[in-house]
C-alpha positions as CSV (number, residue, x, y, z in Angstrom):
1,X,-102.3,31.6,71.7
2,X,-103.1,30.2,68.4
3,X,-101.8,33.4,66.7
4,X,-98.5,32.9,68.6
5,X,-98.1,29.4,67.4
6,X,-98.9,30.4,63.9
7,X,-96.2,33.1,64.1
8,X,-93.6,30.7,65.6
9,X,-94.0,28.0,63.1
10,X,-93.5,30.2,60.0
11,X,-90.5,31.7,61.7
12,X,-88.9,28.4,62.2
13,X,-89.8,27.3,58.7
14,X,-88.3,30.5,57.3
15,X,-85.2,30.2,59.4
16,X,-84.4,26.7,58.5
17,X,-84.5,27.2,54.6
18,X,-82.4,30.3,54.9
19,X,-79.1,28.5,55.8
20,X,-79.8,25.9,53.1
21,X,-79.7,28.3,50.2
22,X,-76.6,30.0,51.8
23,X,-74.9,26.6,51.8
24,X,-76.0,25.9,48.3
25,X,-74.6,29.3,47.0
26,X,-71.1,28.7,48.4
27,X,-71.3,25.2,46.8
28,X,-72.1,26.8,43.5
29,X,-69.3,29.4,43.9
30,X,-66.4,27.0,44.6
31,X,-67.3,25.3,41.3
32,X,-66.1,28.2,39.2
33,X,-63.2,28.7,41.7
34,X,-62.3,25.1,41.2
35,X,-62.2,25.7,37.4
36,X,-59.9,28.7,37.9
37,X,-57.5,26.9,40.3
38,X,-56.5,24.2,37.8
39,X,-55.4,26.8,35.3
40,X,-52.2,27.7,37.1
41,X,-51.6,24.2,38.4
42,X,-51.9,22.6,35.0
43,X,-52.5,19.1,36.3
44,X,-56.2,18.5,36.0
45,X,-56.7,20.4,32.8
46,X,-54.0,18.6,30.8
47,X,-56.0,15.5,31.3
48,X,-58.9,17.2,29.6
49,X,-56.8,18.5,26.7
50,X,-55.3,15.1,25.6
51,X,-58.9,13.8,25.7
52,X,-59.7,16.6,23.2
53,X,-56.7,15.5,21.1
54,X,-57.5,11.8,21.3
55,X,-61.0,12.6,20.1
56,X,-59.5,13.9,16.9
57,X,-56.0,12.3,16.4
58,X,-54.1,12.7,13.1
59,X,-54.2,9.6,10.8
60,X,-50.5,9.1,11.2
61,X,-50.6,9.3,15.0
62,X,-53.5,6.9,14.9
63,X,-51.7,4.6,12.6
64,X,-48.4,4.7,14.6
65,X,-50.3,4.0,17.9
66,X,-52.1,1.1,16.4
67,X,-48.9,-0.3,14.7
68,X,-47.0,-0.2,17.9
69,X,-49.6,-1.4,20.3
70,X,-52.6,-2.8,18.4
71,X,-53.5,-6.4,17.6
72,X,-53.9,-7.8,14.1
73,X,-57.7,-7.3,14.3
74,X,-57.2,-3.7,15.2
75,X,-54.7,-3.2,12.4
76,X,-57.2,-4.8,10.0
77,X,-59.8,-2.3,11.2
78,X,-57.5,0.7,10.7
79,X,-59.2,3.4,8.6
80,X,-58.0,3.7,5.0
81,X,-56.8,7.3,5.7
82,X,-54.6,6.1,8.6
83,X,-53.3,3.2,6.5
84,X,-52.4,5.6,3.7
85,X,-50.7,8.0,6.1
86,X,-48.7,5.2,7.6
87,X,-47.7,3.9,4.2
88,X,-46.6,7.3,3.1
89,X,-44.6,7.8,6.3
90,X,-42.9,4.4,5.9
91,X,-42.1,5.2,2.2
92,X,-40.5,8.5,3.2
93,X,-38.4,6.8,5.8
94,X,-37.4,4.1,3.4
95,X,-36.6,6.7,0.7
96,X,-34.4,8.6,3.2
97,X,-32.7,5.4,4.3
98,X,-32.1,4.5,0.7
99,X,-30.7,7.9,-0.1
100,X,-28.3,7.6,2.8
101,X,-27.2,4.1,1.7
102,X,-26.8,5.2,-1.9
103,X,-24.7,8.2,-0.8
104,X,-22.5,5.8,1.3
105,X,-22.2,3.4,-1.7
106,X,-21.3,6.3,-3.9
107,X,-18.5,7.4,-1.6
108,X,-17.3,3.8,-1.2
109,X,-17.2,3.4,-5.0
110,X,-15.2,6.6,-5.5
111,X,-12.8,5.5,-2.7
112,X,-12.4,2.1,-4.4
113,X,-11.9,3.7,-7.7
114,X,-9.1,5.9,-6.4
115,X,-7.5,2.9,-4.7
116,X,-7.7,0.9,-7.9
117,X,-6.1,3.7,-9.9
118,X,-3.3,4.0,-7.3
119,X,-2.8,0.3,-7.3
120,X,-2.7,0.2,-11.1
121,X,-0.1,2.9,-11.2
122,X,2.0,1.1,-8.7
123,X,1.5,-2.1,-10.6
124,X,2.7,-0.5,-13.9
125,X,5.7,1.0,-12.1
126,X,6.5,-2.4,-10.6
127,X,6.0,-4.1,-14.0
128,X,8.4,-1.7,-15.7
129,X,11.0,-2.1,-12.9
130,X,10.5,-5.9,-12.9
131,X,10.9,-6.0,-16.7
132,X,14.1,-4.0,-16.7
133,X,15.5,-6.0,-13.8
134,X,14.5,-9.3,-15.5
135,X,16.1,-8.3,-18.7
136,X,19.3,-7.4,-16.9
137,X,19.3,-10.6,-15.0
138,X,18.5,-12.6,-18.1
139,X,21.4,-10.9,-19.9
140,X,23.7,-11.6,-17.0
141,X,22.6,-15.2,-16.9
142,X,23.1,-15.6,-20.6
143,X,26.6,-14.1,-20.3
144,X,27.4,-16.3,-17.4
145,X,26.0,-19.4,-19.1
146,X,28.0,-18.6,-22.3
147,X,31.1,-17.9,-20.2
148,X,30.7,-21.0,-18.1
149,X,30.1,-23.0,-21.3
150,X,33.2,-21.8,-23.1
151,X,35.3,-20.8,-20.1
152,X,37.3,-24.0,-20.0
153,X,37.9,-24.0,-23.7
154,X,38.9,-20.4,-23.8
155,X,41.1,-20.8,-20.8
156,X,42.9,-23.8,-22.4
157,X,43.4,-21.9,-25.6
158,X,44.8,-18.9,-23.7
159,X,47.1,-21.1,-21.7
160,X,48.4,-22.9,-24.9
161,X,49.0,-19.6,-26.6
162,X,50.8,-18.1,-23.6
163,X,52.9,-21.3,-23.0
164,X,54.0,-21.9,-26.6
165,X,54.1,-18.5,-28.3
166,X,57.9,-18.4,-27.6
167,X,58.2,-20.7,-30.7
168,X,57.4,-17.6,-32.8
169,X,60.7,-16.1,-31.7
170,X,62.7,-19.1,-32.9
171,X,64.9,-18.5,-36.0
172,X,66.2,-22.0,-36.6
173,X,62.8,-23.5,-37.4
174,X,62.0,-24.6,-41.0
175,X,60.2,-21.8,-42.8
176,X,57.3,-24.0,-43.8
177,X,56.9,-25.3,-40.3
178,X,57.2,-21.7,-38.9
179,X,54.5,-20.6,-41.3
180,X,52.1,-23.3,-40.0
181,X,52.9,-22.5,-36.4
182,X,52.3,-18.8,-37.0
183,X,49.0,-19.5,-38.7
184,X,47.8,-21.7,-35.8
185,X,48.6,-19.0,-33.2
186,X,46.8,-16.3,-35.4
187,X,43.7,-18.5,-35.6
188,X,43.7,-19.1,-31.8
189,X,44.0,-15.3,-31.2
190,X,41.2,-14.6,-33.6
191,X,39.0,-17.2,-31.9
192,X,39.7,-15.8,-28.4
193,X,38.9,-12.2,-29.6
194,X,35.6,-13.4,-31.1
195,X,34.5,-14.5,-27.6
196,X,35.5,-11.2,-26.0
197,X,38.9,-12.3,-24.8
198,X,41.5,-9.5,-24.6
199,X,45.2,-10.0,-25.1
200,X,47.4,-8.5,-22.4
201,X,50.9,-7.4,-23.4
202,X,53.7,-5.2,-21.9
203,X,57.0,-3.6,-22.8
204,X,60.1,-2.8,-20.9
205,X,59.6,0.1,-18.5
206,X,55.9,-0.4,-18.0
207,X,54.5,-0.7,-14.5
208,X,54.3,-4.3,-13.4
209,X,50.6,-5.2,-12.8
210,X,50.3,-7.9,-10.2
211,X,46.6,-8.5,-11.0
212,X,47.3,-9.6,-14.6
213,X,50.9,-10.6,-14.5
214,X,53.2,-13.1,-13.0
215,X,56.9,-12.7,-12.4
216,X,59.2,-14.9,-14.4
217,X,62.4,-13.5,-12.9
218,X,63.4,-10.7,-10.5
219,X,66.1,-8.4,-11.8
220,X,68.0,-6.3,-9.2
221,X,68.6,-2.7,-10.0
222,X,70.2,0.3,-8.2
223,X,67.9,2.7,-10.0
224,X,64.9,3.4,-7.7
225,X,62.9,4.6,-10.6
226,X,62.9,1.2,-12.2
227,X,61.6,-0.5,-9.0
228,X,58.6,-2.8,-9.9
229,X,58.9,-2.0,-13.6
230,X,58.8,-4.6,-16.4
231,X,62.4,-5.7,-17.2
232,X,61.6,-8.1,-20.1
233,X,58.3,-9.2,-21.7
234,X,58.1,-13.0,-21.9
235,X,54.6,-14.1,-22.9
236,X,51.2,-12.4,-23.3
237,X,48.3,-12.9,-21.0
238,X,44.5,-13.1,-21.7
239,X,41.5,-11.9,-19.8
240,X,37.7,-11.8,-20.4
241,X,36.3,-8.9,-18.6
242,X,37.7,-9.1,-15.1
243,X,38.4,-12.8,-15.3
244,X,42.0,-13.7,-15.9
245,X,42.3,-16.7,-18.3
246,X,46.1,-16.7,-18.4
247,X,48.6,-14.4,-16.8
248,X,51.2,-12.2,-18.6
249,X,54.7,-13.4,-17.9
250,X,57.5,-10.9,-17.5
251,X,60.7,-10.2,-15.6
252,X,60.5,-7.4,-13.0
253,X,63.1,-4.9,-11.7
254,X,63.7,-4.9,-8.0
255,X,65.5,-2.0,-6.4
256,X,68.4,-2.7,-4.2
257,X,70.8,-0.2,-2.6
258,X,74.4,-0.3,-3.8
259,X,75.7,-1.2,-0.4
260,X,73.5,-4.2,-0.3
261,X,74.7,-5.4,-3.7
262,X,78.4,-5.2,-2.6
């Protein structure tokens, strides 16, 4: 009986520990399996990898992280290596920005230069055109002023000459008086010519010009070729350019059919 109890007790003791190691072994086995499962999933292990990166961050990454998120005390405690990396990075960014700005300024300067050159050329052309136009206008104004200034006098002289030049055709005038009258008319004609006044004359058979002439008398004629021809020249006219100072006076032929004359 005692031997049986001794045999039963070790059997129970040996049976109980056996399942325990079996349970421990599968617990030890899933651990490596758990390590293999995260590899394809990629979720647990990435948490371990950044931890490895954070353990040894670059000075620039450390500096940027602190600058963006850190307080003033943390910035003050930034390692010198990180500070230098950050300063170098800022300097490179500033240099790049400066280069871009200088390039923009360069293009703007060239564009402004081209615009100024074009404006200068247009200004020179306008200046030449304005100068020529101004000179012409000034000349026209001077001529107009001179003409307006002497117009009345010239017109009076031309009218006197045209109205009294018939005296030069008189034969019963005293020779000394005739010589004085002739001298006066010569001086008036010279004076008119000095101011650009042109004497208008005609002879028998010339076309009658209604723009510069006035009809003294109409002479009927049955010759159609003489119609509106000068029949007799009476007195000269005078004009300055296109301005008529005094009209030429002449008789003009007017054609009439013979039946009408009878």
